[in-house]
mmCIF file of the N, C-alpha and C atoms, coordinates in Angstrom:
data_MODEL
# 
_entry.id   MODEL 
# 
loop_
_atom_site.group_PDB 
_atom_site.id 
_atom_site.type_symbol 
_atom_site.label_atom_id 
_atom_site.label_alt_id 
_atom_site.label_comp_id 
_atom_site.label_asym_id 
_atom_site.label_entity_id 
_atom_site.label_seq_id 
_atom_site.pdbx_PDB_ins_code 
_atom_site.Cartn_x 
_atom_site.Cartn_y 
_atom_site.Cartn_z 
_atom_site.occupancy 
_atom_site.B_iso_or_equiv 
_atom_site.pdbx_formal_charge 
_atom_site.auth_seq_id 
_atom_site.auth_comp_id 
_atom_site.auth_asym_id 
_atom_site.auth_atom_id 
_atom_site.pdbx_PDB_model_num 
ATOM 1   N N  . MET A 1 1  ? 0.742  -1.196 -0.064  1.00 0.00 ? 1  MET A N  1 
ATOM 2   C CA . MET A 1 1  ? -0.025 -0.032 -0.104  1.00 0.00 ? 1  MET A CA 1 
ATOM 3   C C  . MET A 1 1  ? 0.896  1.237  0.009   1.00 0.00 ? 1  MET A C  1 
ATOM 4   N N  . ALA A 1 2  ? 0.588  2.207  -0.852  1.00 0.00 ? 2  ALA A N  1 
ATOM 5   C CA . ALA A 1 2  ? 1.294  3.442  -0.921  1.00 0.00 ? 2  ALA A CA 1 
ATOM 6   C C  . ALA A 1 2  ? 1.072  4.394  0.218   1.00 0.00 ? 2  ALA A C  1 
ATOM 7   N N  . LYS A 1 3  ? 2.094  5.011  0.756   1.00 0.00 ? 3  LYS A N  1 
ATOM 8   C CA . LYS A 1 3  ? 1.789  6.034  1.846   1.00 0.00 ? 3  LYS A CA 1 
ATOM 9   C C  . LYS A 1 3  ? 1.507  7.263  1.205   1.00 0.00 ? 3  LYS A C  1 
ATOM 10  N N  . ALA A 1 4  ? 0.918  8.092  1.927   1.00 0.00 ? 4  ALA A N  1 
ATOM 11  C CA . ALA A 1 4  ? 0.483  9.472  1.596   1.00 0.00 ? 4  ALA A CA 1 
ATOM 12  C C  . ALA A 1 4  ? 1.625  10.390 1.513   1.00 0.00 ? 4  ALA A C  1 
ATOM 13  N N  . ARG A 1 5  ? 1.697  11.229 0.519   1.00 0.00 ? 5  ARG A N  1 
ATOM 14  C CA . ARG A 1 5  ? 2.838  12.117 0.228   1.00 0.00 ? 5  ARG A CA 1 
ATOM 15  C C  . ARG A 1 5  ? 2.496  13.590 0.535   1.00 0.00 ? 5  ARG A C  1 
ATOM 16  N N  . VAL A 1 6  ? 1.463  13.690 1.390   1.00 0.00 ? 6  VAL A N  1 
ATOM 17  C CA . VAL A 1 6  ? 0.855  15.023 1.492   1.00 0.00 ? 6  VAL A CA 1 
ATOM 18  C C  . VAL A 1 6  ? 1.904  15.781 2.357   1.00 0.00 ? 6  VAL A C  1 
ATOM 19  N N  . GLY A 1 7  ? 2.271  17.133 1.824   1.00 0.00 ? 7  GLY A N  1 
ATOM 20  C CA . GLY A 1 7  ? 3.135  17.915 2.586   1.00 0.00 ? 7  GLY A CA 1 
ATOM 21  C C  . GLY A 1 7  ? 4.658  17.662 2.192   1.00 0.00 ? 7  GLY A C  1 
ATOM 22  N N  . LEU A 1 8  ? 5.062  16.839 1.389   1.00 0.00 ? 8  LEU A N  1 
ATOM 23  C CA . LEU A 1 8  ? 6.239  16.554 1.052   1.00 0.00 ? 8  LEU A CA 1 
ATOM 24  C C  . LEU A 1 8  ? 6.846  17.236 -0.145  1.00 0.00 ? 8  LEU A C  1 
ATOM 25  N N  . TYR A 1 9  ? 5.856  17.767 -0.903  1.00 0.00 ? 9  TYR A N  1 
ATOM 26  C CA . TYR A 1 9  ? 6.091  18.581 -2.179  1.00 0.00 ? 9  TYR A CA 1 
ATOM 27  C C  . TYR A 1 9  ? 5.290  19.747 -2.164  1.00 0.00 ? 9  TYR A C  1 
ATOM 28  N N  . GLU A 1 10 ? 5.928  20.855 -2.757  1.00 0.00 ? 10 GLU A N  1 
ATOM 29  C CA . GLU A 1 10 ? 5.271  22.052 -3.022  1.00 0.00 ? 10 GLU A CA 1 
ATOM 30  C C  . GLU A 1 10 ? 5.223  22.460 -4.360  1.00 0.00 ? 10 GLU A C  1 
ATOM 31  N N  . ALA A 1 11 ? 4.037  23.071 -4.944  1.00 0.00 ? 11 ALA A N  1 
ATOM 32  C CA . ALA A 1 11 ? 4.020  23.471 -6.443  1.00 0.00 ? 11 ALA A CA 1 
ATOM 33  C C  . ALA A 1 11 ? 4.621  24.883 -6.451  1.00 0.00 ? 11 ALA A C  1 
ATOM 34  N N  . LYS A 1 12 ? 5.690  25.071 -7.344  1.00 0.00 ? 12 LYS A N  1 
ATOM 35  C CA . LYS A 1 12 ? 6.293  26.330 -7.607  1.00 0.00 ? 12 LYS A CA 1 
ATOM 36  C C  . LYS A 1 12 ? 6.261  26.498 -9.088  1.00 0.00 ? 12 LYS A C  1 
ATOM 37  N N  . GLY A 1 13 ? 5.215  27.269 -9.624  1.00 0.00 ? 13 GLY A N  1 
ATOM 38  C CA . GLY A 1 13 ? 5.041  27.524 -10.958 1.00 0.00 ? 13 GLY A CA 1 
ATOM 39  C C  . GLY A 1 13 ? 4.618  26.188 -11.688 1.00 0.00 ? 13 GLY A C  1 
ATOM 40  N N  . ASP A 1 14 ? 5.379  25.702 -12.597 1.00 0.00 ? 14 ASP A N  1 
ATOM 41  C CA . ASP A 1 14 ? 5.012  24.367 -13.225 1.00 0.00 ? 14 ASP A CA 1 
ATOM 42  C C  . ASP A 1 14 ? 5.854  23.203 -12.768 1.00 0.00 ? 14 ASP A C  1 
ATOM 43  N N  . SER A 1 15 ? 6.643  23.396 -11.763 1.00 0.00 ? 15 SER A N  1 
ATOM 44  C CA . SER A 1 15 ? 7.356  22.245 -11.205 1.00 0.00 ? 15 SER A CA 1 
ATOM 45  C C  . SER A 1 15 ? 7.018  22.008 -9.625  1.00 0.00 ? 15 SER A C  1 
ATOM 46  N N  . LEU A 1 16 ? 7.349  20.757 -9.158  1.00 0.00 ? 16 LEU A N  1 
ATOM 47  C CA . LEU A 1 16 ? 7.252  20.537 -7.749  1.00 0.00 ? 16 LEU A CA 1 
ATOM 48  C C  . LEU A 1 16 ? 8.635  20.646 -7.169  1.00 0.00 ? 16 LEU A C  1 
ATOM 49  N N  . VAL A 1 17 ? 8.529  21.043 -5.886  1.00 0.00 ? 17 VAL A N  1 
ATOM 50  C CA . VAL A 1 17 ? 9.814  21.276 -5.043  1.00 0.00 ? 17 VAL A CA 1 
ATOM 51  C C  . VAL A 1 17 ? 9.631  20.380 -3.790  1.00 0.00 ? 17 VAL A C  1 
ATOM 52  N N  . ARG A 1 18 ? 10.630 19.663 -3.485  1.00 0.00 ? 18 ARG A N  1 
ATOM 53  C CA . ARG A 1 18 ? 10.561 18.981 -2.133  1.00 0.00 ? 18 ARG A CA 1 
ATOM 54  C C  . ARG A 1 18 ? 10.599 19.901 -0.909  1.00 0.00 ? 18 ARG A C  1 
ATOM 55  N N  . THR A 1 19 ? 9.754  19.582 0.032   1.00 0.00 ? 19 THR A N  1 
ATOM 56  C CA . THR A 1 19 ? 9.895  20.441 1.248   1.00 0.00 ? 19 THR A CA 1 
ATOM 57  C C  . THR A 1 19 ? 10.664 19.790 2.380   1.00 0.00 ? 19 THR A C  1 
ATOM 58  N N  . HIS A 1 20 ? 11.029 18.384 2.338   1.00 0.00 ? 20 HIS A N  1 
ATOM 59  C CA . HIS A 1 20 ? 11.770 17.883 3.310   1.00 0.00 ? 20 HIS A CA 1 
ATOM 60  C C  . HIS A 1 20 ? 12.988 17.386 2.520   1.00 0.00 ? 20 HIS A C  1 
ATOM 61  N N  . ARG A 1 21 ? 14.155 17.316 3.391   1.00 0.00 ? 21 ARG A N  1 
ATOM 62  C CA . ARG A 1 21 ? 15.318 16.761 2.967   1.00 0.00 ? 21 ARG A CA 1 
ATOM 63  C C  . ARG A 1 21 ? 15.340 15.264 2.639   1.00 0.00 ? 21 ARG A C  1 
ATOM 64  N N  . SER A 1 22 ? 16.168 14.759 1.737   1.00 0.00 ? 22 SER A N  1 
ATOM 65  C CA . SER A 1 22 ? 16.235 13.449 1.469   1.00 0.00 ? 22 SER A CA 1 
ATOM 66  C C  . SER A 1 22 ? 17.336 12.661 2.306   1.00 0.00 ? 22 SER A C  1 
ATOM 67  N N  . CYS A 1 23 ? 17.257 11.388 2.725   1.00 0.00 ? 23 CYS A N  1 
ATOM 68  C CA . CYS A 1 23 ? 18.218 10.652 3.554   1.00 0.00 ? 23 CYS A CA 1 
ATOM 69  C C  . CYS A 1 23 ? 19.476 10.409 2.718   1.00 0.00 ? 23 CYS A C  1 
ATOM 70  N N  . PRO A 1 24 ? 20.686 10.908 3.260   1.00 0.00 ? 24 PRO A N  1 
ATOM 71  C CA . PRO A 1 24 ? 21.990 10.820 2.593   1.00 0.00 ? 24 PRO A CA 1 
ATOM 72  C C  . PRO A 1 24 ? 22.369 9.374  2.311   1.00 0.00 ? 24 PRO A C  1 
ATOM 73  N N  . LYS A 1 25 ? 21.857 8.406  3.238   1.00 0.00 ? 25 LYS A N  1 
ATOM 74  C CA . LYS A 1 25 ? 22.273 6.947  3.160   1.00 0.00 ? 25 LYS A CA 1 
ATOM 75  C C  . LYS A 1 25 ? 21.322 6.312  2.196   1.00 0.00 ? 25 LYS A C  1 
ATOM 76  N N  . CYS A 1 26 ? 20.057 6.440  2.223   1.00 0.00 ? 26 CYS A N  1 
ATOM 77  C CA . CYS A 1 26 ? 19.034 5.778  1.500   1.00 0.00 ? 26 CYS A CA 1 
ATOM 78  C C  . CYS A 1 26 ? 18.906 6.343  -0.020  1.00 0.00 ? 26 CYS A C  1 
ATOM 79  N N  . GLY A 1 27 ? 19.142 7.647  -0.164  1.00 0.00 ? 27 GLY A N  1 
ATOM 80  C CA . GLY A 1 27 ? 18.932 8.185  -1.491  1.00 0.00 ? 27 GLY A CA 1 
ATOM 81  C C  . GLY A 1 27 ? 17.711 9.082  -1.649  1.00 0.00 ? 27 GLY A C  1 
ATOM 82  N N  . PRO A 1 28 ? 17.617 9.756  -2.785  1.00 0.00 ? 28 PRO A N  1 
ATOM 83  C CA . PRO A 1 28 ? 16.537 10.684 -3.066  1.00 0.00 ? 28 PRO A CA 1 
ATOM 84  C C  . PRO A 1 28 ? 15.084 10.175 -2.910  1.00 0.00 ? 28 PRO A C  1 
ATOM 85  N N  . GLY A 1 29 ? 14.835 8.892  -2.893  1.00 0.00 ? 29 GLY A N  1 
ATOM 86  C CA . GLY A 1 29 ? 13.545 8.399  -2.768  1.00 0.00 ? 29 GLY A CA 1 
ATOM 87  C C  . GLY A 1 29 ? 12.945 8.375  -1.332  1.00 0.00 ? 29 GLY A C  1 
ATOM 88  N N  . THR A 1 30 ? 13.820 8.636  -0.422  1.00 0.00 ? 30 THR A N  1 
ATOM 89  C CA . THR A 1 30 ? 13.464 8.503  1.122   1.00 0.00 ? 30 THR A CA 1 
ATOM 90  C C  . THR A 1 30 ? 13.667 9.902  1.804   1.00 0.00 ? 30 THR A C  1 
ATOM 91  N N  . PHE A 1 31 ? 12.539 10.192 2.306   1.00 0.00 ? 31 PHE A N  1 
ATOM 92  C CA . PHE A 1 31 ? 12.567 11.613 3.028   1.00 0.00 ? 31 PHE A CA 1 
ATOM 93  C C  . PHE A 1 31 ? 12.990 11.481 4.471   1.00 0.00 ? 31 PHE A C  1 
ATOM 94  N N  . LEU A 1 32 ? 13.476 12.692 5.044   1.00 0.00 ? 32 LEU A N  1 
ATOM 95  C CA . LEU A 1 32 ? 13.811 12.651 6.487   1.00 0.00 ? 32 LEU A CA 1 
ATOM 96  C C  . LEU A 1 32 ? 12.596 13.136 7.180   1.00 0.00 ? 32 LEU A C  1 
ATOM 97  N N  . ALA A 1 33 ? 12.037 12.577 8.311   1.00 0.00 ? 33 ALA A N  1 
ATOM 98  C CA . ALA A 1 33 ? 10.990 13.048 9.128   1.00 0.00 ? 33 ALA A CA 1 
ATOM 99  C C  . ALA A 1 33 ? 11.493 14.301 9.819   1.00 0.00 ? 33 ALA A C  1 
ATOM 100 N N  . GLU A 1 34 ? 10.651 15.225 10.024  1.00 0.00 ? 34 GLU A N  1 
ATOM 101 C CA . GLU A 1 34 ? 10.851 16.513 10.622  1.00 0.00 ? 34 GLU A CA 1 
ATOM 102 C C  . GLU A 1 34 ? 10.458 16.304 12.097  1.00 0.00 ? 34 GLU A C  1 
ATOM 103 N N  . HIS A 1 35 ? 11.346 16.413 13.084  1.00 0.00 ? 35 HIS A N  1 
ATOM 104 C CA . HIS A 1 35 ? 10.922 16.534 14.518  1.00 0.00 ? 35 HIS A CA 1 
ATOM 105 C C  . HIS A 1 35 ? 11.310 17.867 15.003  1.00 0.00 ? 35 HIS A C  1 
ATOM 106 N N  . LYS A 1 36 ? 10.979 18.193 16.188  1.00 0.00 ? 36 LYS A N  1 
ATOM 107 C CA . LYS A 1 36 ? 11.299 19.601 16.825  1.00 0.00 ? 36 LYS A CA 1 
ATOM 108 C C  . LYS A 1 36 ? 12.735 19.745 16.781  1.00 0.00 ? 36 LYS A C  1 
ATOM 109 N N  . ASP A 1 37 ? 13.609 18.756 17.240  1.00 0.00 ? 37 ASP A N  1 
ATOM 110 C CA . ASP A 1 37 ? 14.914 19.046 17.489  1.00 0.00 ? 37 ASP A CA 1 
ATOM 111 C C  . ASP A 1 37 ? 15.968 18.238 16.471  1.00 0.00 ? 37 ASP A C  1 
ATOM 112 N N  . ARG A 1 38 ? 15.380 17.474 15.636  1.00 0.00 ? 38 ARG A N  1 
ATOM 113 C CA . ARG A 1 38 ? 16.079 16.683 14.719  1.00 0.00 ? 38 ARG A CA 1 
ATOM 114 C C  . ARG A 1 38 ? 15.355 16.207 13.490  1.00 0.00 ? 38 ARG A C  1 
ATOM 115 N N  . ARG A 1 39 ? 16.080 15.686 12.530  1.00 0.00 ? 39 ARG A N  1 
ATOM 116 C CA . ARG A 1 39 ? 15.502 14.945 11.344  1.00 0.00 ? 39 ARG A CA 1 
ATOM 117 C C  . ARG A 1 39 ? 15.967 13.586 11.489  1.00 0.00 ? 39 ARG A C  1 
ATOM 118 N N  . SER A 1 40 ? 15.078 12.625 11.036  1.00 0.00 ? 40 SER A N  1 
ATOM 119 C CA . SER A 1 40 ? 15.380 11.223 11.041  1.00 0.00 ? 40 SER A CA 1 
ATOM 120 C C  . SER A 1 40 ? 14.808 10.406 9.894   1.00 0.00 ? 40 SER A C  1 
ATOM 121 N N  . CYS A 1 41 ? 15.429 9.299  9.580   1.00 0.00 ? 41 CYS A N  1 
ATOM 122 C CA . CYS A 1 41 ? 15.016 8.542  8.488   1.00 0.00 ? 41 CYS A CA 1 
ATOM 123 C C  . CYS A 1 41 ? 14.349 7.270  9.144   1.00 0.00 ? 41 CYS A C  1 
ATOM 124 N N  . GLY A 1 42 ? 13.269 6.848  8.744   1.00 0.00 ? 42 GLY A N  1 
ATOM 125 C CA . GLY A 1 42 ? 12.428 5.772  9.242   1.00 0.00 ? 42 GLY A CA 1 
ATOM 126 C C  . GLY A 1 42 ? 12.911 4.461  8.572   1.00 0.00 ? 42 GLY A C  1 
ATOM 127 N N  . ARG A 1 43 ? 13.688 4.498  7.553   1.00 0.00 ? 43 ARG A N  1 
ATOM 128 C CA . ARG A 1 43 ? 14.022 3.372  6.892   1.00 0.00 ? 43 ARG A CA 1 
ATOM 129 C C  . ARG A 1 43 ? 15.421 2.837  7.389   1.00 0.00 ? 43 ARG A C  1 
ATOM 130 N N  . CYS A 1 44 ? 16.425 3.609  7.510   1.00 0.00 ? 44 CYS A N  1 
ATOM 131 C CA . CYS A 1 44 ? 17.740 3.172  7.971   1.00 0.00 ? 44 CYS A CA 1 
ATOM 132 C C  . CYS A 1 44 ? 18.040 3.711  9.464   1.00 0.00 ? 44 CYS A C  1 
ATOM 133 N N  . GLY A 1 45 ? 17.317 4.582  9.994   1.00 0.00 ? 45 GLY A N  1 
ATOM 134 C CA . GLY A 1 45 ? 17.711 5.066  11.344  1.00 0.00 ? 45 GLY A CA 1 
ATOM 135 C C  . GLY A 1 45 ? 18.695 6.311  11.426  1.00 0.00 ? 45 GLY A C  1 
ATOM 136 N N  . TYR A 1 46 ? 18.968 6.847  10.272  1.00 0.00 ? 46 TYR A N  1 
ATOM 137 C CA . TYR A 1 46 ? 19.860 7.983  10.182  1.00 0.00 ? 46 TYR A CA 1 
ATOM 138 C C  . TYR A 1 46 ? 19.176 9.127  10.935  1.00 0.00 ? 46 TYR A C  1 
ATOM 139 N N  . SER A 1 47 ? 19.966 9.913  11.711  1.00 0.00 ? 47 SER A N  1 
ATOM 140 C CA . SER A 1 47 ? 19.338 10.934 12.488  1.00 0.00 ? 47 SER A CA 1 
ATOM 141 C C  . SER A 1 47 ? 20.440 12.056 12.405  1.00 0.00 ? 47 SER A C  1 
ATOM 142 N N  . GLU A 1 48 ? 19.836 13.397 12.306  1.00 0.00 ? 48 GLU A N  1 
ATOM 143 C CA . GLU A 1 48 ? 20.735 14.582 12.391  1.00 0.00 ? 48 GLU A CA 1 
ATOM 144 C C  . GLU A 1 48 ? 20.015 15.649 13.182  1.00 0.00 ? 48 GLU A C  1 
ATOM 145 N N  . SER A 1 49 ? 20.858 16.468 13.955  1.00 0.00 ? 49 SER A N  1 
ATOM 146 C CA . SER A 1 49 ? 20.368 17.308 14.780  1.00 0.00 ? 49 SER A CA 1 
ATOM 147 C C  . SER A 1 49 ? 20.016 18.730 13.901  1.00 0.00 ? 49 SER A C  1 
ATOM 148 N N  . LYS A 1 50 ? 18.949 19.484 14.255  1.00 0.00 ? 50 LYS A N  1 
ATOM 149 C CA . LYS A 1 50 ? 18.651 20.654 13.618  1.00 0.00 ? 50 LYS A CA 1 
ATOM 150 C C  . LYS A 1 50 ? 19.467 21.872 14.155  1.00 0.00 ? 50 LYS A C  1 
ATOM 151 N N  . SER A 1 51 ? 19.803 21.794 15.413  1.00 0.00 ? 51 SER A N  1 
ATOM 152 C CA . SER A 1 51 ? 20.574 22.978 15.997  1.00 0.00 ? 51 SER A CA 1 
ATOM 153 C C  . SER A 1 51 ? 21.914 22.515 16.355  1.00 0.00 ? 51 SER A C  1 
ATOM 154 N N  . PRO A 1 52 ? 22.950 23.402 16.417  1.00 0.00 ? 52 PRO A N  1 
ATOM 155 C CA . PRO A 1 52 ? 24.239 22.899 16.806  1.00 0.00 ? 52 PRO A CA 1 
ATOM 156 C C  . PRO A 1 52 ? 24.190 22.609 18.370  1.00 0.00 ? 52 PRO A C  1 
ATOM 157 N N  . PRO A 1 53 ? 25.108 21.746 18.805  1.00 0.00 ? 53 PRO A N  1 
ATOM 158 C CA . PRO A 1 53 ? 25.078 21.467 20.162  1.00 0.00 ? 53 PRO A CA 1 
ATOM 159 C C  . PRO A 1 53 ? 25.450 22.677 21.078  1.00 0.00 ? 53 PRO A C  1 
ATOM 160 N N  . PRO A 1 54 ? 24.894 22.597 22.344  1.00 0.00 ? 54 PRO A N  1 
ATOM 161 C CA . PRO A 1 54 ? 25.158 23.823 23.177  1.00 0.00 ? 54 PRO A CA 1 
ATOM 162 C C  . PRO A 1 54 ? 26.591 23.974 23.439  1.00 0.00 ? 54 PRO A C  1 
ATOM 163 N N  . SER A 1 55 ? 27.215 25.215 23.385  1.00 0.00 ? 55 SER A N  1 
ATOM 164 C CA . SER A 1 55 ? 28.526 25.443 23.617  1.00 0.00 ? 55 SER A CA 1 
ATOM 165 C C  . SER A 1 55 ? 28.892 25.275 25.111  1.00 0.00 ? 55 SER A C  1 
ATOM 166 N N  . ARG A 1 56 ? 29.935 24.819 25.289  1.00 0.00 ? 56 ARG A N  1 
ATOM 167 C CA . ARG A 1 56 ? 30.565 24.761 26.631  1.00 0.00 ? 56 ARG A CA 1 
ATOM 168 C C  . ARG A 1 56 ? 30.982 26.041 27.266  1.00 0.00 ? 56 ARG A C  1 
ATOM 169 N N  . GLY A 1 57 ? 30.488 26.270 28.466  1.00 0.00 ? 57 GLY A N  1 
ATOM 170 C CA . GLY A 1 57 ? 30.897 27.446 29.191  1.00 0.00 ? 57 GLY A CA 1 
ATOM 171 C C  . GLY A 1 57 ? 32.318 27.656 29.645  1.00 0.00 ? 57 GLY A C  1 
ATOM 172 N N  . LYS A 1 58 ? 32.606 28.731 30.050  1.00 0.00 ? 58 LYS A N  1 
ATOM 173 C CA . LYS A 1 58 ? 33.959 29.050 30.415  1.00 0.00 ? 58 LYS A CA 1 
ATOM 174 C C  . LYS A 1 58 ? 34.412 28.138 31.577  1.00 0.00 ? 58 LYS A C  1 
ATOM 175 N N  . GLY A 1 59 ? 35.371 27.556 31.648  1.00 0.00 ? 59 GLY A N  1 
ATOM 176 C CA . GLY A 1 59 ? 35.927 26.759 32.744  1.00 0.00 ? 59 GLY A CA 1 
ATOM 177 C C  . GLY A 1 59 ? 35.465 25.280 32.663  1.00 0.00 ? 59 GLY A C  1 
ATOM 178 N N  . ALA A 1 60 ? 34.777 24.978 31.542  1.00 0.00 ? 60 ALA A N  1 
ATOM 179 C CA . ALA A 1 60 ? 34.369 23.522 31.430  1.00 0.00 ? 60 ALA A CA 1 
ATOM 180 C C  . ALA A 1 60 ? 35.508 22.727 31.090  1.00 0.00 ? 60 ALA A C  1 
ATOM 181 N N  . LYS A 1 61 ? 35.575 21.590 31.780  1.00 0.00 ? 61 LYS A N  1 
ATOM 182 C CA . LYS A 1 61 ? 36.743 20.611 31.486  1.00 0.00 ? 61 LYS A CA 1 
ATOM 183 C C  . LYS A 1 61 ? 36.368 19.883 30.141  1.00 0.00 ? 61 LYS A C  1 
ATOM 184 N N  . SER A 1 62 ? 37.385 19.702 29.316  1.00 0.00 ? 62 SER A N  1 
ATOM 185 C CA . SER A 1 62 ? 37.318 18.959 28.122  1.00 0.00 ? 62 SER A CA 1 
ATOM 186 C C  . SER A 1 62 ? 37.602 17.385 28.264  1.00 0.00 ? 62 SER A C  1 
ATOM 187 N N  . ALA A 1 63 ? 36.990 16.561 27.564  1.00 0.00 ? 63 ALA A N  1 
ATOM 188 C CA . ALA A 1 63 ? 37.207 15.163 27.772  1.00 0.00 ? 63 ALA A CA 1 
ATOM 189 C C  . ALA A 1 63 ? 38.530 14.633 27.224  1.00 0.00 ? 63 ALA A C  1 
# 
């Protein structure tokens, strides 16, 4: 059964534009799910953060 593709494309003039990023491991046919703080692939499990990690404050010990 085909899954719904609602919201993954946007019409711009005569062409369709993808609204979500594609998974770098699976290829252009698989989209990354948009979460509040990350993007993830439901097929392979790839995940990436949307924001940079918090910076360490002054005096923080490095590992």
